[in-house]
N, C-alpha and C positions, 0 to 999 in steps of 0.2 A: 810375274812374267818369266818364262823360262829363257835361259841363256842361249843365244844362237851360236851355232857351231860355225867355224870358219869354212870357207868354200872348199878348201882342200881336205876337210875332215872325212873319215871313213866311218860307216855305220857298223857296229859289231854287237855281239852279246858277251857278257861277262860269263865265262864258264868256270872260274875258280878265284878264290880270293886267298891272299897271303898277307895278312897284316894290312899295310898301307898300299900293297901291290896286288894288281889284278891281271888275270889272264883274259884276253879279249880275243875272240874269234870273229874274223870279218867274213866277207863273201868268199874269199879265197880259203878253201878248206884246209890247204896245207900250211897256212900262215897263222900263228898264234903270237899276239903282241903282249909284252909285259908293260903294264900301264900304270900310272899313278894319277891322281886327280889334280887338276888345275887348282891353284891356290884359292881362286874366288869360289870354288865349289866347297872347299873345307870350311869356309867362313859361313856358309849357310846355316842358319839355325833351324834344326828338325828334331822331331821326337822319334825319328826312325833312322836307320842306316842310310847314308847318303848314296852309297853304291853298294849293291849286293849282288850275289850270283843269280843270273837270270835277268838282269837289267839290260835294256838296249841302251847303248851309249855311242857317242861320237868320239873319235880319237883322231890325233894328229901324230905324224911320225917325228919322234925325238931322236932318230938315229940309232944305229947298233941294235935294232930289233926292239927298241923301247918306244913307248908312246905316251902321250898325255890324254886323259879323258877331259873333253871339253864341255860335254853336255850329257845329262842322264834324261832319257825320255820318261814321261809320266808312266807309272805302273798301272796295269789294268787289274791286277790282283796281287796278293802277298800270301805267303804262308809264314807266319811269324809267331813269336811268343814274347811275353814280357821280359825285358832284361832284368837281370838279378838286382835285387835291392831297389827296385823302382816300381811305380804304379802306372806310369804313363809313357814310358819309353819302350818302343818294340824293337826286338832284335829280329831281323829279317832272315829267315832261313832260305827262302827261295823267292825271287820276284817273278811275277808274271805266270804262275802255274795254272793249269786248267783243272787239274785233280790232284788228289793225295792219296797214295797207297800206303795204308797203315798196316804194317807188317808185324805179326806175332807169330810164335812158334807153337806148333801143336803141343810140344813138350820140349824140355831141355833148351832154355829155361821154361819153367811152368808159366803158363799165360795167367796174367792177372787183369781180369776184365775192368777193374776200376781204372787201371792205368790206359787201357784201350779207350775208355769213355773220355779220358782226358786229352787224348789225341784227337778224338772226334770233335771235342769242343774247339780245339785249336782251329780245325778245318771249317767247322760250321760258323765261327765267328767271322770268317772272311769269305763266306758263301762259296766254298769250294766243294766240288764233287768228291764223294769219299768211296774207296774201294777198300775192303778189308782183305787182306792177303794172309792166309794161314800157311806157314811153311813147315817143313819136316814131317810131312804126313807119312813119309816111309818108316818113321820111328814107331808108328802106331801098328805096324803089321805084326802079326803074330803074338799080340798082347792077349793076356788071359782075361777072363771075365771078371776077376777080382781086382783088376786095375783100379786104383782109387780115383784117377782123374777121368776115366771114361773116354769115349771117342771124341775127336775134335768136332765133329759135326754136332754132337750133343752140347758141348759147352759153348759153341758160338751160334747155336740155333736161334737164339732170341734177336740176334741182329740180322738174320737172313730176310726178315719182313720189312727191314728198315733200309739196308744197303746191300750192295752187291758183295757177296762173300766168295773169294777164290780159295780153294784147297789146292795146294801145290807141293811138289817135291823136286828139288834141284838134283836128286840123285836118281829117281826114276823117271822124271820128266812129266809126271801127273800134273795136269792143269796148266802147264807152261804156255802151250800154243794158244788156249783160250785167253789167257791173261795178255799174251803179246798183242793179240788182235785188239784188245782194248786200249793199247797204248798208241796205236798208230794215229798220227795227226794231232797228237796232244803233247803238251809239256806236263810231265808227271813228276812229282816228288815223292820220294821214298822215305818214310818216317817210321819209327818204332824204337823199342828199347834195345840195348846191347845184346848181342848173342843170339839174335832171333834169325840170323842167316840173310840179312839185307844184301851184303856184298856177294855172297854165294849166289843168291837169287839173280842179282844184276849180271854176274858172270854167266849164268845159264841164259838169261834173255839176251845178252849182248856180249858174246865171247870175244869179240874184237877188242874190247877194253878190259883187260884182265885186272881185277882188284884184289888187294890182299885181304885175306879172311882171317878171322879170329876164332878161338875155341871158347867154349863155356867152362868156367871154372867148376870142377867137381866139388870144391869145398863149399862154395857159396851159391852156385847155380846162376851166377851173374856173368854176362858176357864181357869180353875185353873188346871195346870198339876199336876199329881199325881205321876209320874214316875220321880224319881230323877236321874237316871242314865240308860244307856242301860243294859238289862238283857236278857240272851239267854236262851230259853225254849226248851226242847226236846218234841216234841208233837206227835212224831211217829218214826218209823224206818228210820234213816238216815234223818230225818226232824226236822229242828230247826226253831224257829221264834224269833226274837229279838224285844222287846218293847223299845222305846226310849222316852226321855223326849220331851214333846211339844215345838216346837220352834216358837217364835213370830217374829224373824228377822233373815234373812239370807243375810249376806253382799256379794257383787258380786265383790268387788274391786280387788280381787286376781285372777279372771278369765282371763287368757290371751286372747286377741282380737282374735287370730287365733284358740282358742279352743272354743270360745263362738259360733261362726257361726256353727261349727260342732255339738253343744249340741242342736241345734234345727233341729230335724231329717229330717223335711220336706224340709229343705234348701239344703240337701246334694246332691241331683241329679243336682242342678244348680251351685254348687261351682266349680270353675275354668272356668266358661262360660261367666264371666263378661268381659267387654271391657278392663278394666285396672286391672293389677295384683295389690294386695293389696287393693282391693275395700272394702270399709267399709259397703257398701249396704245401705247407708243413704242418699247420695246426688250426686254420680257420675253418669254421663250418661252412658248409655249401661249397667246398672246393671241387671244381670240375675235374681236376687232375687226380685227386685222392679218390673221387668217386669212380673215374675210369680205371685206376688201379685195382679197386675192389671188384669191378665187374671183370677184370681180366683182360681189359682192352689195352693197358699199358703194362708191360712186364714189371713186376715188383722189383726185381734187381736194378732195373734202369731208374726207378723212381728212388730207390735207396741210394744209388750213385749220385742222382740229382741232390738229394738231401746233404750228403757228405760234402759234396763240392760247394753248396750254398753255405753251409756252416764255416767251411774254410775261408770262402771269400768275405764272409762277415767278419771273421777273426782278423 
């Protein structure tokens, strides 16, 4: 049974976390409270974060602009990953999102699609809608035909039949208006590796909240992430967007095998059609998934991605 909030408590949303302190925005858009949890909440045994950015909470005034979180409402959804060195404790990146914008650059840094698949798995595990956003398309202008990477549309083409893919440039404005329209009325979380231009993209979408941006190291091709924790911004009526730190690694060891195959959306119509129950889709005869790959109905690259993640999760 959830703890009841006192009659004088105010309802708000956690917009940022600082260790044991949380910024909470109430119905008053000009007021932001710095809050900590009531001791009884800290004692609750959970395998997830008790309070996270995006949570709806009830707070009471503790004076001097500070507050106490008395109650945390049940979450309707989460975007989370497994905490380091555990298999069953999740680290909530954002509570209550409607959709995930997975951001990768057309180049600088070079996009690694296996990493993209891992972000997709995080979203699919929690039944969240996915949009793929390809940034820095302006860097592809005036490239010669001998360019080793090829155009972004070619590299991301296999995803276009599975998810919405937006090609955008924060420099030229390409694709920004179309993407902005897809944000209205939703709570969206932006995720992706470091250096792909997430903060620059958010500055273009929401210039009222200027965010610090980082550069890509010429030596390593890796970005220096400038976001130290998830932060929720209100960018319009009933419209929120959360920036998150860049992630360089996503462990897949905690993904149950029966969930992994479902996270590859193009597999779903073939699940249950294999000759043997409990098919791993890796070596068994009569595997409907592998037969679909051979017929070209499932992209071979995505199947190879599944095999790699499955082998990691089994290890």
